[in-house]
Structures are given as C-alpha cells and as structure tokens.
C-alpha positions in Angstrom: 8.6 7.8 -18.0 12.1 6.7 -16.9 11.9 9.1 -13.9 8.5 7.8 -13.0 9.7 4.2 -13.1 12.7 5.0 -10.9 10.3 6.8 -8.3 8.0 3.7 -8.4 10.9 1.4 -7.7 12.2 3.5 -4.9 8.7 3.6 -3.4 8.5 -0.2 -3.4 11.9 -1.0 -1.9 12.1 1.9 0.6 10.5 0.9 3.9 8.5 2.4 5.3 9.1 5.2 2.7 11.9 7.0 1.0 12.7 9.1 4.1 13.8 6.0 6.1 17.3 7.3 6.5 16.0 10.2 8.5 14.5 8.0 11.3 17.8 7.4 13.1 18.9 11.0 12.8 15.6 12.3 14.1 15.6 9.8 17.0 19.1 10.6 18.1 18.5 14.4 17.8 15.3 14.1 19.9 17.1 12.0 22.6 19.8 14.7 23.0 17.3 17.5 23.1 15.1 15.7 25.7 18.2 15.1 27.8 18.8 18.9 27.9 15.3 20.2 28.2 12.0 19.1 29.8 9.1 18.0 27.5 5.7 16.7 28.3 4.8 14.9 25.1 5.9 13.7 21.7 4.0 14.8 18.5 4.7 13.4 15.1 3.0 14.3 11.8 2.9 12.5 8.5 3.4 12.2 5.7 6.0 10.7 5.6 5.2 7.7 7.8 8.9 7.6 8.9 8.0 10.3 11.3 5.9 7.9 13.3 8.6 5.3 13.4 10.9 7.9 14.9 8.1 8.9 17.2 7.6 5.4 18.5 11.4 5.1 19.2 11.4 8.5 21.0 8.4 7.4 23.1 10.2 4.3 24.3 13.5 6.1 24.9 12.0 9.1 26.8 9.0 7.5 28.4 6.7 10.3 27.2 3.2 10.2 25.8 3.1 10.1 22.1 0.5 11.6 19.7 0.6 10.5 16.1 -1.0 12.9 13.6 -1.8 11.6 10.1 -2.7 14.4 7.6 -2.8 11.5 5.1 -3.5 7.9 5.9 -0.5 5.5 6.0 -1.2 2.0 4.6 -4.6 3.1 3.4 -3.3 6.0 1.4 -5.9 6.5 -1.4 -3.3 7.5 -4.0 -0.9 4.6 -3.3 0.0 2.6 -6.4 1.8 -0.1 -4.4 0.9 -3.8 -5.1 -1.3 -5.7 -2.6 1.6 -7.5 -1.1 3.4 -4.3 -0.2 0.3 -2.7 1.2 -0.3 -5.7 3.4 3.2 -5.3 4.8 2.7 -1.6 5.3 -0.6 -2.3 7.1 0.9 -4.8 9.6 3.8 -2.4 10.3 1.5 0.5 10.8 -0.6 -1.5 13.3 2.6 -2.5 15.2 3.8 1.1 15.2 0.7 3.2 15.8 -0.9 0.7 18.0 1.5 1.9 20.7 0.6 5.6 20.4 -1.3 7.3 23.2 -3.6 9.1 20.7 -4.1 9.4 16.9 -5.3 12.4 15.0 -6.4 12.8 11.4 -8.2 15.4 9.2 -11.8 14.2 9.1 -14.3 11.9 10.8 -14.5 9.4 7.9 -10.7 9.0 8.0 -10.8 8.8 11.8 -13.3 5.9 11.5 -10.8 4.1 9.3 -8.1 4.5 11.9 -10.3 3.4 14.7 -11.0 0.2 12.7 -7.3 -0.4 12.2 -6.2 0.6 15.7 -9.2 -0.1 18.0 -7.3 0.4 21.2 -6.0 3.9 20.5 -8.1 7.0 21.1 -8.6 8.7 17.7 -9.5 12.4 17.2 -10.4 14.7 14.3 -8.6 18.0 13.7 -9.3 19.6 10.3 -6.5 21.4 8.5 -6.7 25.2 8.6 -5.1 28.4 7.4 -2.7 30.9 8.8 -4.7 34.0 9.8 -1.7 36.1 8.6 -2.4 34.9 5.1 -5.9 36.3 4.8 -6.0 38.3 1.6 -5.9 42.1 2.4 -7.5 42.9 -1.0 -4.9 42.4 -3.8 -5.8 44.0 -7.2 -7.1 41.7 -9.9 -5.8 41.4 -13.5 -7.8 42.6 -16.6 -7.8 39.0 -17.9 -10.3 36.6 -16.2 -8.0 34.2 -14.4 -8.7 30.7 -12.9 -5.7 29.4 -11.0 -4.7 26.0 -9.6 -1.7 25.8 -7.2 -2.3 22.2 -5.9 -1.1 18.8 -7.0 -2.2 16.7 -10.0 -2.9 13.0 -10.4 -3.5 11.9 -14.0 -6.9 10.3 -14.3 -7.9 11.2 -10.7 -7.1 14.9 -10.2 -6.9 16.6 -13.5 -8.5 19.7 -15.1 -10.0 17.9 -18.1 -13.6 19.0 -17.2 -12.5 22.7 -17.2 -10.6 22.4 -20.4 -13.6 20.8 -22.1 -16.1 23.4 -20.8 -13.9 26.4 -21.6 -13.1 25.0 -25.1 -16.8 24.5 -25.8 -17.7 28.0 -24.8 -14.8 29.5 -26.8 -15.8 27.6 -30.0 -19.3 28.9 -29.6 -18.1 32.4 -29.3 -19.3 32.8 -25.7 -15.9 33.3 -24.2 -13.0 35.4 -25.7 -9.7 33.7 -26.0 -7.8 36.8 -25.3 -9.4 37.6 -22.0 -9.8 34.2 -20.4 -6.9 32.4 -18.8 -6.4 29.1 -16.9 -3.2 29.4 -14.9 -1.7 26.1 -13.6 1.3 25.8 -11.3 3.1 22.7 -12.4 6.3 20.7 -11.5 6.7 18.3 -14.4 3.3 17.2 -15.9 3.7 17.2 -19.7 0.4 15.3 -19.9 -1.4 18.4 -18.8 -0.4 20.4 -21.9 -1.2 17.4 -24.1 -4.7 17.4 -22.5 -5.1 21.1 -23.2 -4.2 20.6 -26.8 -6.8 17.8 -27.2 -9.4 20.2 -26.0 -8.2 23.1 -28.1 -7.3 25.4 -25.2 -3.5 25.5 -25.3 -3.5 29.2 -25.9 -5.5 30.0 -22.8 -3.6 27.7 -20.5 -0.6 29.2 -18.8 1.8 26.7 -17.3 3.8 28.3 -14.4 6.8 26.4 -13.1 6.3 25.6 -9.4 8.1 28.2 -7.3 7.8 29.2 -3.6 4.9 29.1 -1.3 4.8 32.9 -1.3 4.5 32.9 -5.1 1.5 30.5 -4.9 -0.2 32.8 -2.3 0.3 35.8 -4.5 -1.1 33.9 -7.5 -4.2 32.9 -5.4 -4.8 36.5 -4.4 -4.6 37.8 -8.0 -7.1 35.3 -9.4 -10.8 35.6 -10.0 -11.5 31.9 -9.3 -9.4 29.2 -7.5 -9.4 25.7 -8.9 -9.4 22.6 -6.7 -9.2 19.2 -8.2 -11.0 16.4 -6.3 -11.1 12.7 -7.1 -14.4 10.9 -7.2 -13.1 7.7 -5.7 -15.0 5.7 -3.2 -12.9 6.8 -0.2 -12.6 10.5 -1.2 -15.6 11.5 1.0 -13.4 12.0 4.0 -10.6 13.9 2.2 -10.1 17.6 2.8 -6.8 18.8 1.4 -4.9 21.6 3.1 -5.1 23.6 -0.2 -8.8 24.4 0.3 -8.0 26.3 3.5 -5.3 28.4 1.7 -8.0 29.2 -0.8 -10.4 30.2 1.9 -7.8 32.7 3.2 -7.4 34.1 -0.3 -11.1 35.1 -0.3 -11.7 34.2 -3.9 -14.5 31.9 -5.2 -13.4 28.2 -5.1 -14.3 25.9 -8.0 -14.0 22.2 -7.0 -14.0 19.7 -9.9 -14.9 16.1 -9.2 -15.9 14.2 -6.1 -19.3 13.7 -4.5 -20.9 14.4 -1.1 -18.4 14.5 1.7 -16.5 16.6 4.1 -15.2 19.0 1.4 -18.7 19.8 0.1 -19.9 20.3 3.6 -17.1 22.8 4.2 -17.9 24.8 1.1 -21.6 24.8 2.1 -20.8 25.9 5.6 -18.5 28.7 4.6 -20.0 29.9 1.3 -16.4 29.6 0.0 -17.3 28.0 -3.4 -19.0 25.2 -5.3 -18.5 21.7 -6.5 -19.2 20.8 -10.1 -19.1 17.4 -11.8 -20.9 17.9 -15.2 -19.6 19.8 -18.2 -22.9 21.5 -18.9 -23.2 22.8 -15.3 -19.6 24.0 -15.5 -20.3 25.9 -18.7 -23.3 27.6 -17.1 -21.1 28.7 -14.1 -18.3 29.9 -16.3 -20.8 32.1 -18.2 -22.3 33.5 -15.0 -18.8 34.4 -13.8 -17.8 35.9 -17.1 -20.9 38.0 -17.3 -20.3 39.4 -13.8 -16.6 40.0 -14.7 -17.6 41.9 -17.8 -20.0 44.1 -15.8 -17.8 44.8 -12.7 -14.3 43.7 -13.5 -14.4 41.3 -10.5 -16.4 38.6 -8.8 -18.4 39.1 -5.6 -17.0 36.9 -2.9 -19.8 35.0 -1.2 -17.8 33.7 1.8 -18.9 34.0 5.4 -15.9 35.6 7.2 -17.1 34.5 10.7 -17.6 30.9 9.6 -14.3 30.8 7.7 -12.5 32.2 10.8 -13.4 28.9 12.6 -11.0 27.1 10.2 -7.9 29.0 11.1 -4.8 27.6 12.7 -6.0 29.2 16.0 -8.8 26.7 16.0 -6.4 23.9 15.1 -4.2 24.8 18.0 -7.1 24.7 20.5 -8.2 21.2 19.2 -4.6 19.8 19.4 -4.3 21.2 22.9 -7.4 19.3 23.9 -5.9 16.1 22.4 -2.7 16.7 24.3 -4.5 17.1 27.6 -6.4 13.9 27.1 -3.2 12.0 26.2 -1.4 13.4 29.3 -4.3 12.5 31.5 -4.4 8.9 30.3 
C-alpha cells in the first residue's frame, strides 16, 4: 500500500510524467545527432508522453516534420487514476504540444477519432500494433499438464482473472476437471491481491505465480501453453483498445481466451484471424474449458484454428508499410 501511495503521489506531481527528466537529455542528444547526420523526419512514440515533449522541441530546433505516435492515449488514458483537475491540465498541455505535430498515429480507428476531436487540425492515422515475424512459434512441445498462461498486465477490478478462477473452481468442485492436471500460470510483478483472489475461489493449488522475467521467458511460456489468457476491461471506452499483447499471442499460434470487454476492435481481430474467442459469462467459460479439456484428454493438444494468411497481415512488416505511408504524407505536407 505504501509503495502504491508513493507511485500515485509521483504520478500527480511529475509533469507531464515521471520521465520528465529525460526530456532535456533526449532533446540535446537529438540536436547533436542531427547536426552530424541528415534526417528527414522526427518520430516519437508514447507512452511516456514525455517523448512527445522532446519531439516538439526537436521539431522546432531542427525544422523537421514531426510524427507523434500514441500507442496509448495521453490525457484520455483509460487507466488514469488522476483527479479531474490534473487531467484537465494534461489535456491542455497535450493540445498545445501535439497540436503542432505534422501527423498523429494511434492503434485503432475509435482512438483515432478521439484524437481528431482533440486535435482537429492535425492529420490522424491508424496503425495497429503487430508482431515480429521472427517470433512465430516453430512448434514448441506442450506440457502434460493443461496450461493456461497470462503474460500481460493486471488492473485490479478492471483486468483480472476472477472469471477464470470462478469457472475453474466450479468445474473442479464438480469433479469435471482434475486439480493435478490443470494449471493457470500467471506472470506477475507484485500483485498479492491475485493470490488472495485465487484463495477466495478455491484454486490456489492450480494457480502458478511466476515472477516476471525477460521478454524471452514470456515468449517461451506462451509457446508452451495450451491456451493464452488476455484480460480485457469492459469499460465504455475499451472498444478501441487493442493491446500489443494479443499480437504476441497470435505469433505463438495458441488459442487465445479473452475475458471481459464487449464488441470492438479486439473482437473484430479475433474474428478476422480465427485466433481465439471472447467470453464474459462464467457458464459460457465453463463450457469452453470443458471442450478444451476433452480435446486435450483425447489428443494431448488443442487444434489451433488461426488463419495464417490473415494473421500474417498483422506483422511488423505491415506496420512498417503503414508508417512509411504516414511519413510520406507528412513530408509532402
């Protein structure tokens, strides 16, 4: 609790964010590099928003076109816990900063519409996240224990696995799933509330809490799982959110289970690629877990229903082409 309070205080007083000290360093480093080499354009990516403050300064100093890419929104960040007064300050500062960009980019059309409303004079484009083609699963062997793995982030009350804990606990108590051959593997940093939640649902013994390690460890865990878990919030503005994690999961070529959320870009992506399904009700989740378990008992694996050609469209190669198009437009303008 003490650490959380300290982080909250830092978030409130640090402007525009806790990386503010990096702005001057980045700006000066860019100035020196630009003086020594020829560049056509400045690209900044957030989070953190400090990157865009540096980008604006570099734009002014170098006289180059500037493209600001927002993988998450700035003042309209859906997970922000800042009070209204702080968000109002952030909003005005964002308008002053990004209003000078030559182009804006974000991850989905609903979020792009929000940016167009906030910055009506700036061309705004959509470039979805993607996956590294080199990370496509070559066919890693699967364990003998049915394993569902989550390697993303958690937000208590918004993105948590309570629905899965409840469904698995119900099935185990009814004797439909065996405790010794069913595992929920969660990569965590410091979320003690997750274990407390597992205890409430009677599934502590099937939940494996793995300390967060390297990116490579997460990729290996994804490949050696039968199902990959993605936690989605059902908030009113979540329809436009597509986390980068889902693209990692597509590259792992394992069925994706999305918990929470409603219609939106993520569901459209799953429908387009055949990469997985989205579930919001415990009864429906119980049915799906049993279907998977029965297939696992018969075959020792789960048939992957993804469409490789469609999934390939969501690689970094596609992202590079779309960014190149944005750059060309910014240079022409």
